[in-house]
C-alpha positions in Angstrom: 90.2 106.4 96.2 92.6 104.7 98.6 95.6 106.8 99.4 98.4 105.6 101.6 100.4 108.4 103.2 103.7 107.6 104.9 106.6 108.6 106.9 108.3 105.8 104.9 111.4 105.3 107.0 113.4 106.9 109.8 112.4 107.3 113.4 108.6 107.0 114.0 107.9 105.6 110.5 104.2 105.1 110.0 101.4 104.9 107.5 97.9 106.5 107.1 95.4 104.9 104.7 92.6 107.3 103.7 89.6 105.9 101.9 87.9 109.0 100.4 84.8 106.9 99.3 84.2 105.2 102.7 85.5 108.4 104.5 87.6 106.1 106.7 91.0 106.4 108.2 93.5 103.6 109.3 96.8 104.7 110.7 99.6 102.6 112.2 103.2 103.3 113.3 106.0 100.7 112.6 106.9 100.7 116.3 103.5 99.3 117.3 104.0 96.2 115.0 107.7 95.6 115.8 107.5 96.9 119.5 110.8 98.7 118.9 110.2 102.2 120.3 110.5 105.0 117.8 111.4 102.4 115.2 113.5 103.8 112.3 113.0 100.8 110.0 110.8 101.4 106.9 107.0 100.5 106.9 107.4 97.0 105.5 106.5 95.4 108.9 103.1 97.1 108.7 102.7 95.9 105.1 103.6 92.4 106.2 101.0 92.5 109.1 98.0 94.0 107.3 96.3 93.1 104.0 95.6 96.4 102.4 94.4 95.0 99.1 94.1 97.9 96.6 96.2 101.1 97.1 95.8 103.8 94.4 98.5 106.3 95.5 101.4 106.3 97.9 103.0 109.5 99.3 106.0 110.3 101.5 106.7 113.2 103.7 110.1 114.5 102.6 111.1 116.0 99.2 114.7 117.2 99.5 116.2 114.9 96.9 119.2 117.3 96.4 120.0 116.8 100.0 120.5 120.6 100.4 119.8 120.2 104.1 122.5 117.5 104.5 120.2 115.3 106.5 120.5 112.4 104.1 116.8 111.5 104.5 116.3 111.0 100.7 119.7 109.9 99.6 119.9 106.7 97.6 122.2 105.3 100.4 119.3 105.5 102.8 117.6 102.8 100.8 120.5 100.4 101.4 120.7 101.4 105.0 117.2 100.1 105.4 118.0 96.9 103.6 121.1 96.5 105.9 118.9 97.1 108.9 116.3 94.5 107.8 119.0 91.9 107.3 120.4 92.7 110.8 117.0 92.4 112.4 116.7 88.9 111.0 120.0 88.0 112.5 119.5 89.6 115.9 115.8 89.0 116.2 115.0 91.8 118.7 111.9 91.8 120.7 112.2 95.3 122.2 114.6 98.3 121.7 116.9 97.0 124.5 117.7 94.1 122.3 119.1 96.4 119.6 121.4 98.2 122.1 124.2 95.6 121.9 128.0 96.3 121.7 129.7 96.3 118.3 131.6 93.1 119.3 128.4 91.3 120.1 126.8 92.5 116.9 129.8 91.3 114.8 129.6 87.9 116.6 126.0 87.5 115.7 126.6 88.5 112.0 129.5 85.9 111.9 127.4 83.2 113.3 124.7 83.9 110.7 127.2 82.8 108.1 126.5 79.2 109.4 123.0 79.4 110.6 121.3 82.1 108.5 123.2 82.5 105.3 120.4 84.2 103.5 120.4 87.1 106.0 124.2 87.2 106.1 124.3 87.5 102.3 121.6 90.2 102.3 123.5 92.2 104.9 126.8 92.3 102.9 125.1 92.6 99.5 123.3 95.7 100.7 126.6 97.1 102.1 128.3 96.6 98.7 125.4 98.3 96.8 125.5 101.2 99.2 129.2 101.8 98.6 128.7 102.3 94.9 125.4 104.2 94.6 125.5 107.9 93.5 124.1 110.9 95.3 122.6 113.3 92.7 119.1 114.5 93.0 118.1 112.5 89.9 119.7 109.3 91.3 118.2 109.8 94.7 114.7 110.2 93.4 114.9 107.3 91.0 116.4 104.9 93.5 114.0 105.9 96.4 110.9 105.8 94.2 111.9 102.4 92.8 112.5 101.1 96.3 109.1 102.1 97.5 107.4 100.7 94.5 109.2 97.4 94.9 108.3 97.1 98.5 104.6 97.6 97.7 104.8 95.2 94.7 106.2 92.5 97.0 102.9 92.6 98.8 100.8 92.5 95.6 100.1 96.3 95.7 100.6 98.4 92.6 100.1 102.1 93.3 99.7 104.4 90.3 102.1 106.9 91.6 104.6 107.7 94.3 104.5 111.3 95.5 106.8 113.3 97.8 105.8 116.3 99.9 107.5 119.0 102.1 108.2 117.7 105.6 106.8 120.7 107.5 103.8 121.0 105.4 103.0 117.4 106.2 103.1 118.3 109.8 101.0 121.5 109.4 98.2 120.1 107.1 96.8 117.5 109.5 97.1 119.9 112.5 94.6 122.2 110.6 92.4 119.7 108.9 91.7 117.6 112.1 91.2 120.8 114.2 87.9 122.4 115.0 89.2 125.5 113.1 88.9 123.6 109.8 87.1 126.0 107.5 88.1 129.1 109.5 91.3 131.1 109.8 94.2 129.8 111.9 98.0 129.9 112.2 99.7 126.5 112.0 103.1 126.3 113.6 105.5 123.3 113.2 108.5 122.8 115.5 110.9 119.8 115.5 114.5 118.8 115.2 114.7 119.4 111.5 113.2 118.1 108.3 113.9 119.1 104.7 116.3 121.7 106.0 114.1 123.6 108.5 113.1 123.1 112.1 110.0 125.3 112.1 107.6 126.7 109.6 104.5 128.9 110.1 101.5 128.8 107.8 98.4 131.0 107.8 95.2 129.2 106.8 92.4 131.5 105.6 90.1 128.5 105.2 90.4 124.9 104.2 91.1 125.8 100.5 93.6 128.6 101.0 96.8 128.8 103.0 100.3 130.3 102.7 103.8 130.0 104.2 104.4 133.0 106.4 107.6 132.2 108.2 110.4 129.5 108.3 113.4 128.8 110.4 116.4 127.1 108.8 118.1 124.1 110.4 121.5 124.8 108.9 124.1 122.0 109.2 127.3 123.3 110.6 129.3 120.1 111.5 129.5 116.4 111.3 126.7 114.1 112.5 123.5 115.8 113.6 124.7 119.3 114.3 121.8 121.3 112.9 120.8 124.7 114.1 117.5 124.0 115.7 115.6 124.6 119.0 114.6 120.9 118.9 118.2 119.8 118.4 119.4 122.0 121.4 116.8 120.3 123.6 118.0 117.0 122.2 121.6 117.8 123.3 120.4 118.8 126.8 118.6 115.5 127.0 121.8 113.5 126.1 123.8 115.6 128.6 121.4 114.2 131.2 122.5 110.7 130.1 119.0 110.2 128.6 118.0 109.1 125.1 117.7 112.0 122.7 114.7 111.8 120.4 112.8 109.8 123.1 113.4 111.1 126.6 112.9 114.9 126.2 109.8 114.5 128.3 111.9 113.5 131.3 113.9 116.7 130.9 110.6 118.7 130.8 109.3 116.9 134.0 112.5 117.4 135.9 112.6 121.1 135.0 109.6 121.7 137.1 111.7 120.9 140.2 114.4 123.6 139.5 115.1 127.2 138.6 117.0 128.1 135.5 120.6 129.2 136.0 120.4 132.8 134.7 123.9 132.8 133.2 123.4 129.8 131.1 119.9 130.9 130.1 121.2 134.3 129.1 124.0 132.7 127.0 121.3 130.7 125.1 119.0 133.7 124.6 122.0 135.8 123.4 122.6 133.2 120.7 119.0 133.5 119.4 117.3 136.2 117.4 113.9 136.5 115.7 113.6 138.3 112.4 110.4 140.3 112.6 110.1 140.8 108.8 110.8 137.2 107.7 109.3 135.7 110.8 112.3 133.4 111.3 114.1 132.1 114.4 117.8 132.4 113.9 120.8 130.9 115.8 124.3 132.4 115.8 126.6 129.5 115.1 129.6 130.8 117.1 127.5 131.6 120.1 125.5 128.4 120.1 128.4 126.1 119.4 129.1 125.2 123.1 125.5 123.8 123.4 126.4 121.1 120.9 129.3 119.9 123.0 128.1 117.1 125.4 131.2 117.3 127.6 130.7 121.1 128.1 127.0 120.6 128.8 127.7 117.9 131.4 130.0 120.4 133.2 127.2 122.9 133.3 124.9 120.2 134.6 127.4 119.3 137.4 127.8 122.9 138.3 124.1 123.8 138.8 122.4 120.4 139.4 120.1 118.4 137.3 116.9 120.2 138.0 118.2 123.7 137.4 120.1 122.5 134.2 116.8 121.1 132.8 115.0 124.3 133.7 117.4 126.3 131.6 116.4 124.6 128.3 112.8 124.4 129.2 112.5 128.1 130.0 114.5 128.9 126.8 112.1 126.9 124.6 109.0 128.5 126.3 110.2 132.1 126.0 111.5 131.8 122.5 108.3 130.3 121.1 106.1 132.7 123.0 108.0 135.7 121.7 107.9 134.3 118.2 104.1 133.6 118.3 103.4 137.1 119.7 105.2 138.6 116.6 103.2 136.3 114.3 99.9 137.4 116.0 100.6 141.0 115.2 100.6 140.3 111.5 98.0 137.5 111.6 95.6 138.4 114.4 93.6 135.2 114.8 92.8 133.4 118.1 93.2 130.0 116.5 96.5 128.1 116.6 97.5 124.6 115.4 100.7 123.0 116.7 102.6 120.0 115.3 106.1 118.6 115.1 108.0 116.7 117.8 108.7 119.7 120.0 104.9 120.3 120.2 104.8 117.3 122.6 106.2 119.8 125.2 103.0 120.4 127.2 104.4 123.2 129.4 105.5 125.1 126.3 101.9 124.8 125.1 100.6 126.1 128.5 102.9 129.1 128.2 101.5 129.8 124.7 98.0 129.6 126.1 98.8 132.0 129.1 101.2 134.4 127.4 100.0 134.9 123.8 96.6 136.0 122.3 96.1 132.4 120.9 93.4 131.1 123.1 92.1 128.4 120.9 94.9 125.8 120.6 94.9 122.4 118.9 97.9 120.2 119.2 97.9 117.4 116.7 97.7 114.1 118.7 100.4 112.4 116.6 102.5 115.5 116.7 105.8 113.7 116.0 107.0 112.2 112.7 104.3 109.5 112.7 101.8 112.3 112.1 103.6 113.0 108.8 101.8 110.0 107.4 98.5 111.9 107.9 99.8 115.0 106.2 101.2 113.3 103.1 97.9 111.3 102.6 95.8 114.5 102.9 98.1 116.5 100.5 97.9 113.7 98.0 94.1 113.7 98.3 93.9 117.5 97.8 96.1 117.3 94.7 93.8 114.7 93.3 90.9 117.1 94.1 89.3 114.6 96.5 86.9 115.8 99.2 88.6 115.9 102.6 86.2 118.2 104.5 85.0 115.1 106.4 88.3 114.8 108.3 87.2 117.3 110.9 84.6 114.8 112.3 87.5 112.8 113.7 88.0 114.5 117.0 89.8 111.5 118.5 92.7 109.7 116.9 91.4 106.2 117.2 92.8 105.2 113.9 94.3 101.8 114.7 92.8 98.3 114.7 90.4 96.7 117.1 89.6 93.1 118.0 86.3 91.2 118.4 85.2 89.3 121.5 86.0 86.0 119.7 89.5 87.1 118.7 90.3 88.2 122.2 89.0 85.0 123.7 91.2 83.0 121.3 94.2 85.0 122.3 93.5 84.5 126.1 93.3 80.8 125.6 97.0 80.9 124.6 98.1 81.7 128.1 98.0 79.2 131.0 99.0 81.6 133.7 95.9 83.7 133.7 92.2 83.4 134.5 89.5 85.3 132.8 85.7 86.0 133.0 83.5 87.8 130.5 81.7 90.6 132.2 80.2 92.3 129.1 78.7 95.8 129.9 79.5 95.2 133.6 83.2 95.8 133.1 83.0 99.6 133.6 81.6 99.4 137.1 83.9 96.5 138.0 87.0 98.4 136.8 85.9 101.6 138.6 85.3 99.7 141.8 88.7 98.0 141.7 90.5 101.3 140.9 88.7 103.1 143.7 90.0 100.4 146.1 93.5 101.0 145.0 94.0 98.4 142.2 96.2 99.3 139.2 94.3 98.1 136.1 94.8 98.1 132.3 92.3 98.7 129.6 92.3 97.3 126.1 89.1 98.4 124.3 88.1 99.5 120.8 90.4 101.0 118.2 94.0 101.8 119.2 95.1 105.4 119.4 97.5 106.8 116.8 100.2 108.9 118.4 102.1 108.8 121.7 99.2 109.3 124.1 96.9 106.5 125.4 93.4 108.0 125.4 91.4 105.3 127.2 91.7 102.4 124.7 95.2 101.1 125.5 95.6 102.6 129.0 96.8 101.8 132.6 94.4 103.4 135.0 94.6 104.1 138.8 93.1 106.1 141.6 94.7 109.6 141.7 93.4 110.2 145.3 95.7 107.6 146.8 99.1 109.1 147.7 101.2 106.0 147.0 99.7 105.3 143.5 102.2 107.4 141.5 105.2 105.8 143.3 103.7 102.3 142.8 103.2 102.7 139.1 106.6 104.3 138.6 108.5 101.7 140.6 106.7 98.5 140.0 104.6 98.9 136.8 106.2 101.4 134.4 109.7 101.1 136.0 110.7 104.7 135.2 112.1 107.7 137.1 110.1 108.7 140.1 110.0 112.4 139.1 107.8 111.7 136.0 104.2 112.8 136.5 101.1 110.9 135.4 98.2 112.4 133.5 94.6 112.3 134.4 91.5 111.5 132.3 88.7 113.8 133.5 85.1 114.1 132.7 84.5 117.3 130.7 81.8 118.2 133.2 84.5 118.4 135.9 86.8 120.7 134.0 85.7 124.1 135.2 85.3 122.8 138.7 88.9 121.7 138.9 91.0 124.1 136.8 91.7 127.8 137.0 91.6 128.4 133.2 91.2 125.8 130.6 89.4 124.7 127.4 87.9 121.4 126.3 91.1 119.7 125.3 90.9 116.0 124.6 94.4 114.7 123.9 96.8 115.2 126.9 98.9 117.6 124.9 98.7 120.8 127.0 98.8 121.4 130.7 96.5 123.5 132.8 96.8 124.8 136.4 94.6 123.0 138.9 92.8 124.9 141.6 94.7 124.7 144.9 91.8 123.3 146.9 91.7 120.1 144.8 95.4 119.3 144.6 95.4 117.6 148.0 92.3 115.5 147.1 93.7 114.1 143.8 97.5 114.5 144.4 98.7 111.9 141.9 97.1 113.6 139.0 99.1 116.9 139.5 102.8 117.6 139.0 105.0 119.5 141.4 104.3 122.8 139.7 100.5 122.5 140.2 99.8 121.6 136.6 98.0 118.6 135.1 98.0 117.3 131.5 94.4 116.2 131.2 92.3 114.4 128.7 88.8 115.9 129.1 86.3 113.2 128.2 82.8 113.5 126.7 80.5 110.6 126.1 80.7 111.1 122.3 84.5 110.8 122.4 84.6 107.4 123.9 81.4 105.9 125.4 83.0 103.1 127.2 85.7 105.1 128.8 83.1 107.8 129.7 81.1 105.1 131.5 84.1 104.1 133.5 84.8 107.7 134.6 81.1 108.2 135.5 81.2 105.0 137.7 84.4 106.3 139.3 82.8 109.6 140.1 79.8 107.8 141.7 82.2 106.0 144.0 84.9 108.6 144.8 83.2 111.9 144.1 85.7 112.7 141.3 85.4 111.7 137.6 89.2 111.6 137.5 91.5 108.7 136.7 95.2 108.4 136.3 95.7 107.3 132.6 99.1 106.3 131.4 100.0 104.3 128.3 99.6 100.5 128.5 103.2 99.3 128.2 106.2 98.5 130.2 108.9 101.3 130.2 111.0 100.9 127.0 108.3 99.0 125.2 105.6 100.5 122.9 101.9 100.7 123.6 100.3 97.3 123.2 98.7 96.6 119.9 97.3 93.1 120.0 95.5 91.0 122.7 98.7 88.9 123.0 100.8 92.1 123.6 98.3 93.1 126.3 98.5 89.8 128.2 102.4 89.7 127.9 102.7 93.2 129.3 100.0 92.6 131.9 102.0 89.6 133.2 105.4 91.4 133.0 104.1 94.5 134.8 102.7 94.4 138.3 99.2 95.3 137.1 96.4 93.9 139.2 93.6 93.4 136.6 93.2 93.7 132.8 89.9 94.6 131.2 90.0 93.6 127.5 86.9 93.9 125.3 84.6 93.0 128.2 86.8 90.3 129.7 88.3 90.7 133.2 91.7 89.0 133.3 93.7 88.1 136.5 96.8 86.1 137.2 96.6 82.6 138.5 97.7 82.3 142.1 
């Protein structure tokens, strides 16, 4: 059985193809194909890039066709919004997200010019606008139009799924967080937290085992105004992000990083907490509309930011998130006393929140789904479809690492390298691990492209930029000349599992850079660039079985430096997505100030 689960459209659209006969997984987000970060187009760029052949069933991770939540995700108009966007993309021809951030006047000019040089796209743009204006908005119409749209998109690529299914948004977050965890088969609580989806910003489930689970709590994301004014912890964090003049839905990690430099203003923090209550019986987090309303006013928030300073302003929302979720989980644990916790949803990307859960709740076994955001919904909808078809999915738990993307052969890589005349390359074969470790130890900043691509926001050794955390200037060099991002953002280390207890005060074998731990003071001065200002690090603990090649590199590094620790950040220029193809890798290698690229056994350097 070949089941394609999807986050069909909207930000972080993605697919997950599960083959229940071969027990195989392929997952890909639209952004990796288009290189438009957090792409909100539908999944057709993926269908266009890959030949999937037979698909038996297709599923999508929303089901609110009545639009009770007023998020418009499954309205018929959304279909035409995507058709409008596709036509606009053909006209603008964006390479990266910055190319979409153009003024209205410039966009109008490009559309007008298309009348003469791309009439087909011009016609599609206005035809879709016309159809959108006249489509209805009943549950019946919405489901019919959306289902027909998905079927047609697949038919256009010679695919004829037997059925299109729709599943609850938060259940699609929770299901993979349990099935891919080591708790699969045992009891666990699964908590989802995000901006909102299908009318809720959080749901809690109790899994008795892999066949039996129940909803135990939910927190409603009620709409109370125009635009995206939903009552939600994720949405509040989003507004703080925008008040920092950052991009909401993308730059929340910068707020989290900056918060470590400040102390929360007690008055503003108390105001937030007083607007928030937790219902012990219903296990819901509730927000008082009247009291929370100021926090949805960007002008007012910016005045608070100006009054207390950026660091303290960010610390307010960070502490509020940590304390609210810790309090909520402690109440859940009273009724469902298990040590096992699964986390998913976009807010679960907040690593310091997860550290607080580990330190301040009885949940000591924590698994954060690596694709915790909406791309991970594709996994959930595929698994739910498989379960409904009574297919065996017990094999999913063998996938400890989310290496679900594509890989490239030596021959394919060499063909790609020959396309560039501004590089030199040499095939090192199995010698690349030692060569890369030697270069990194000496201070070079290198990039790795090896094996299957990671699914989710974290690079885990296969599409990574690596560097020596022992050198004081490395963090500033990468931030200023390679990634070109704010200097206060920390870098995360990949660390040999055998080094974990030596380096950290309390920790567990976490493999996905989704939770922070506190490093022992005596090691901070030795590996300063792997630790944030608060003494925490967000590690990837690596065992040989997880990634043999990356493990060999870390072992070689330990032989040279005494530490099996490497800085590991995603292989991309700031504002671009993680590289997918060998061509992407060479382009970003050239555009960034990276010293060497190691790609499937080849060592690549610039021509001088």
